[in-house]
N, C-alpha and C positions, 0 to 999 in steps of 0.2 A: 104710367111712364116712370114713376118713381122707382118701382121695382126693377125696371129694365136698366136704369142708370146705375144700380149698385154694382160694384166691381165683383167679378167672379174670382175671389181670392180664398186662401185657406181660412182667413178669419171669419168669413161668412158661412162656412160649412158647419154643420152640426158635428158634435163629437161622436154622435151615434151613427154617422154615415157608414154603411158597410164597405168593406174593401172592394177593390175592383174585381169583377167577376162574380160577386155575390148579388143575386137579384134582390130588389127591394120587396118587402112584404106588401101584399095587396091591402089597400086601404078600403075598409068597408064604406059603403055609401051611407051618407048621413044627410040630415036635413039642414046642414050648414051650421049647426051649433058647434061651439068649441068643445073639444074633448080633452080630458086630462092625459098627461103623459104617463100616468100611473094606471091607466085603464086596463082592466083585466084582458088578457089575450083571448083570441077567438077560441071558443070551445070550453072556456072556464066559466062556470056559473057563479055569480055572486050570491051570498046568503040573503034570503028574503027576510022581510020583517024589519023591525026597528034597528037591528044590528047592521043593516046594509050600509049606513053612513056612520059607522063607528069611528073611534079615534085610531090613528095610525099606530098608537102604542098599546092598543087592546091586545091582550094575550090571545094566542090561537085557541080555537075551541078544544083541540086535543089536549093541550097543556092545561087548560082550565079544568078539564074533566078530571085530570089526575092530581090537581092541586099543586102544580109546579109553578113557581114564581119566576122572577127574573133569573136568567142563567148566571148573572154576575153577583147575585146575592148569596151569601153563605147560607147553608141549611139552617143554622141556628139564629139567623138574623145578624144585622150589623151591630157590633157591641157599642154601647153608648157610654161615654165617660162622663159621669155626673160629678159635679163639684159641690154637692150639697153636704151639709154638716151631718154627722152621725153615721156615715157609711164607713169611711176610713179617716184616720188623722190627716190633717192638712199637709203634714210633712210628706207622707207617702203619696198623696194625690199630686202634689206639686213636683216631687222628684220624678214622677212618671211623665209629667208634661214638659218639664224644663229641658229634658234631654231629647224631646221630640224635635224633628225639623219643623220650621215655622209653618210649612204647608200642610202638615199633618195634625197640628194642634186643633182641638175643637174650638168653636166659637164660644166666647164667654157667656155663661148663663146669667142674665141680668134679671132683677125683680120685675114683676109685671107693672108696678106703678112707677117705674123709672121713666123720667121725661125723655122725649125723643132726641133732644139735643145731646150732642156728644159730650163725653166727660171732659172736665178741665184738665187737659194733658199736663201742663206745667205743675199744677198742684198735686196731681196724682204721682208724677215722677218725684217731686220733692218729698212727699210723704213716704214713698217707697224707699228712697235713699236714707231718710232719717230713721226709719225702722231698721233697715239693714245696718246702719251705723251703730245703733244700740246693741244689736245682736253680735256684730263682729267685735265691738269693744268689750262685750261681756264674755268673750271666749268661745262663742259658738263656732262650730265648724263651717268651713266655706260652703259646703254643699247645702246645709240647712239655711244659711244666710241667703244663698242664691234662690233656694226654693221659696223662702218667705217673701223675697222681693218680687219674684214672679207671681206668687199667689196674690199679693196685694194689688199689683198692676192688673192682673187678669180679672180680679173680682170687680174692679171699677171699669171694665170694658175695654182695656187696652190689650188687644189680642197679639199684635206683632211686637212683642217686647223681648229684649235680650239683656238680662242682667249680667254683670261681670264683677267678680269679687277677687281682690288680691289682699295682701296683708294689711295695707294701709289705705287702699284706694277702692272706692265703690263706684261703679258706672252702670248706666242703663240707657238703652236706646229704644226708641219707639218709631215705627214706620206706619203711618196711617194706611197706606196702600202701596202697591207695587210701583206706582207712578209718582208718588209724593216723596219729598225729601225727608229723611229720618230726622227725628228730634232726639238729642242726647243731653244727658246731665251726669255730673259726677260729684262725689263728695269724699273728702279725706278724713280718715280717723286720726284725730290728733291725740286723744287721751284714751287710755285703757283702764278699766277698773273692774274688779271682781265683785259683782252683786247679783247673785242668782235670784233674789227676790224680784229685782227689776227685770231680769231676764224672763222669769215666769210671767210677769205682767205683760211684757211685750208678746210672748207666745199666745197669751189669752186674747190680746188685741188682734193679732193676725188670724187667730181662729175665728173670731167674730167677723172680721172683715171678709174672709173667704166664704163664710156662711151668709153673707149679705145681711148681717145683723147690726152693722154700724155704718152710718153715712160718712161721707168724706169729712164733713165738719166735726162730727162726733169723734172720728178717729184722730183728728188733729188735737181736739181737746183732751182726749184720753192720753195721747202721747205726751202732751205738755205736762199733764199731771204725773205721769210716770217719771219724767225727767226731774220734776220738782220734789218727788218723794225722797225723804231721808232714808238712810240705811237703817235696817231694823235693829242693829246692835251698835252700841256706842264704841268709842275707841278703847276705853278701859276694859270693856267686855271682850273685845278682840285680843287685848293684851293678856287677859286671864285665860282665854282659849288657847293662845300660843303657849302659855306655860303648861296647861293641862296636856296639850299635844306632846310637848317635849318630855314631860314627866312620864306619860304613858308609853312613849317610844323607848325611853330608857329602861323600863321594866321589860319590854319585849326582848331586849338584848341582854338581859341578865342583871339589871340593876335592882336595888332594894329601896326601902322607904327614904333613906337619906339621899340616895342618888336621885330619886324622884323629886325631892325638894330642890336639890342643887340644879338639876336640869330645868325644872320649872322656873326657878329664879333667873337662871342664865337666859332662858328664852324670853322672859318678860323684859329683861334689860335690853336684849338685842332688839326686841320689837319696838321699844321706846326709842332706842337709838336710830333705828331705821325711820321712824316717824319724824325724828328731828332732822335727819338728812333729807327726807322728802320735803319737809317744810322749807328747807334752804335751797330747794331746786336742784339737788344733785341727781344725776342719772341713776337708774335702777341698779346698774353695775356696782356703784359705790354703796347704795343702800343695802344690797345683799352682802357685800363685803363687811360693812359695819355691823350688820345683824349677826353675822357668823362669829365675830370676835368674842363676845361675852361667853358663848358656850365653850370655845377653846380655852379662854382664860379660866373659866370655872373648872374645867378639866385639869388644868395645870395646878390650880390651888388644891384640888382634891388629891392629886398625885403627890404634891410636896408635903402636905400636912395630914395625910391619911393616918399616919402612925400616931398622931396626937388626938385622934377622934375616936369615940367609942364605936365598936363594930368595924374596925379597920379592915378586917378580912373580907367584908362584903362590899367595900367601897371600890368602885371601878370607875376610874377617870374616863376610860374609853366610852362607857355607857352614857356619861354626861354629854360628851361631845357628839356622840351618835344621836342622842335625843334632840340636841339642838339642830342637827342637820336635817332631821325629819321635818322640822318646821319650815325649812327654807327650800327644800327640793321642789322645783317647779313641775309637779306632776300634771297640773292642769294644762300647761302649755305643751308638755310632751305628748299627752294623749291627743290633744287637738292637732298637733303637727303630724303625728303618724296617721291620724284619721284622714286628714286632708291629702296626704300622699297616697293612701290606699284608695281613695275615691277619685283620684285623677287631678287634683288641684296641686300641681307640683310646685308652682311658684310660691303659693301661700304656704305649702308644707315646708319648703326650703327656708322661708323667712321665719316661720315659727321655730323650726329646729335650730336655726342660727340664734334666735333669741334665747332658747334653752341653753345653748352652749355658752353664750355670754353670761347668763345668770349663774350657771354652774362654775364658770371660771371666776366670777366674782366671789362665790362662796369659797372656792379653793384659795383665792388670793387672801381673803380674810383669815381663814383657818390656818393656812400655811405660815403666815407671818407670826401669828401668836404661838403656834407650835414650835416654830424655829427658836423664838425667844425663850420658850419654856425649856427646850432641850439645852440651851445655853445656860439656863439658870440651874440645871441639875435635875430636871424632871426626867423620870425613866418610865417610858410608856411601854407596856407589854402588848404586842399585837394580838396575842392569844387570849388576853384577859376578858374581852367582851364576848368571846365565843361560848362562855358558860351560860347555857340557857337556864332560865328560871324554871325550876322543876315543879311548877304548879300550873297545869294547863288551864284551869279555870281562872286563875289570876291573870294569865296572859290573854285569855279570851276577853275578860272584862277590860283589860288595858287596851286591847285592840278596838273594842267598841267605844271606849272613852276617847281614844285617839280619833276615831271616825267622827264622833260627835263634835269634838273640838275643831276638827278640820271643816266640818259643815258650817259651824258658826263663823270661822274665818272666811268662808266663801259667801257669807251673808245669805244663807239659804232660808227659806220660809220656815216658820216654826212647825208647820204641819208636815214638813219634809224631814225634820231632824230624826224622828223615830225610825222611819223607813230607811234612811241612809245609814243610820247606826246599825240596824239589823243586817243590812247588806254588807257592811264592813265586818260584822261578826261572822257572817257566812264565808267571806273571803279568807279570814284568818283561820277558820276551822278547816276549810279545804286545804289550805297551805300547810297547816300543822299536821294534819293526817297524812298527807302525801309526803312531806319532807321529813318531819320529825319522827313519825311512826313507821312509815313504809320505806323510808330512806330514798325517796325519789330525788332526782336532780333538782336543785333549787330553781333553775330556770323553767323547767317543765312544770313544777309545782306552782310557780308564780303565774305562768301562762294559764294553767287550768283554773286557778282561783280567780284571776282577772276575767277569764271567759265567763264564769258564772256571775261575776259582778256585772258585766255588760249585759248578759241575758236577763237577769232580774231587774236591772235598771231600765232596760228597754220595756219590759213588761209593766213596770210601775208607770213609766212615762206614757205608754200607750193607753193605759187605763185612765189616766188623768188628763190626757191630751196636752201634755206639757213637754218641756225639754228634758232630755235624758241626763244632762250634765249634773244637776243637783243630786241625783240618785247614784251617780257613778264616780264622780271626781273625788268626793270625800271618802267613799268606800275603798278606794285603792290606796289610801294613806298607809295602812299597815304593811302593804306590799312594796313600798318604795325602798330602794337600795341604800339606806342610810349607813349601815355598818360597812358595806363594801366600799362606799365612797370614802368613809373615814380611814379605813385601813390603807387605801391607796394613797391618801394624803400623808398618812403617818409614814408609810414606806418611803415616799419621796423625801420627807423631812429627815429621815435617818439614812439617806443616801442609798437606799435599796431600790434602784430604778426598775429592775426587772419585776420585783414583787409589786411595785407600785402600778406598773402598766397592767399586770395580770389582774390586780384587784379592781382597777378602774374599768378594765374591759369586762369583768364580771358585772360591775355595776351598770355599765351600758347595756349588757345583754339582759339583765333583769328589768331595766327600764323599758326596753323595747318589748320584752315579753309582757309587761303590764299593758302597754299601749295596744299592742296587736291583739292580746287576749280580750281586752275591753271592746275593741272594734269588731272582732270576730263574733263575740257573744251577741252584739247588737245586730249584725248581719244575719245570724242564724234566726233571731227572733223575726226579722222582716221576711225571711225566705219561707219559713215553715209554719208560722203561726197564722191562723185565720183571724181576720178582723171581724168583730161583731157586725152583722148586717151585710156581710159580703160572702159570696159563695166561694171565692178563691182568695188565696193570700195576696196581699198588695204587692204589685210587681213594679219594678223600675228597670230602665235600660242600664246595661253595664257601662262603666266608664271607659270610653275609647278616646282618650285625649291624644295618645300617640300611636299606640298599636293595640289591637284587640282581636278577638276571635268571634 
């Protein structure tokens, strides 16, 4: 009776009911047992033997005979992204993953002895932000900072993380699942300091974390020790390095021994004056302006009293001022800003380049005030004077290498890095000298080629040691910085030659961009074409498509 009371509606009909006019298939007689809807049609024989009740996912016999697998599996198998140490550097591994959509990222590979309980999310996010803060404050590019943050969070089991890096703000969000609310945290970078020894220690920590060789508590302890470590060089050593840098730069632009001493003394006075301003809490703009004044003042003294000194024909006031400018030009911030722009971090790149502009304006402010006073006192500067090159290539090469060494000390590089960075600076000056001074190539082209080799060799050294590329690159570009072009532009403005001033400063900007782009291009060539030990193919990463891409 129950079946007769059911309504005869569309809902009660089977979806497999044939249309009107099509006869129903005959139902074979059975003994009343229930049959499966997937029973084989009449006339089709099932295979006999133990395979008769096989799985529905069992491959057909024909395909098994030919060794054909799943039709959706690639012939070479599904590629597996392994995050173990020793295959490729963690920077390359994390760059590849951080630009993947969340749904395509592999599940974190956790150690076998890891407890089943989930990771302490707040502590992992806090550690990630602290590591990112040290890297960003040390001058690392936004892409590497983002990759490091993602690598740390991914290593501790947080798969759905999205790090965000800007010039002064770090953020990270984590979503446990698609139905859970995301957890976010942020941190502001208050102070910036150049210490590449600390930067190398943070890189080593990230390398150990991504290789699962450091627990969460161990990582916190090591990070605290890195923060407490003192700088490898004292303040007076840095002052002496500033003097060596300025003196070496003065020889590159045609100075002699007396000019070397004058430029070194002016740079050391400027460095001490900048330390005094920093201790009084003045902004960096005024620190750079104060540091630039002693070099300009020393140039005026040399110009006014050169006739009363022995060897007056070889004394060039312009070389003194140019050497002092080499000490102050913000090459590190310029390279980082251009690199961020080329990799798609436009907000951070704009902020870095704006910082470079403010620092350069501070240098211009300090030098221009002193030069204007010197012109009023009777100083007669010859714009062509510093263009006389020192006709001893080996002396210039040694000066370029000593300049690089001093620059590396100012950047607080590790002692083991000093020799490699110095040799890289010698290579840069050799290439520039051969192309520009011997072959007569355009200085911008020669600078870009030399900077490209600096970036290439620096990337090779960094990949060999699994470290940051900045210590090997930033100091090596010191001889290529446009100190003389900057000085000539300032001098032209002081002497009311506006057109010549704009031309010279435009040349300085072109040389600076050539340095930055050349360094970045050399690094990209190393990533694209060089095979990593233990890997069959070069490490790959997705292109930056922040706004528009192909």
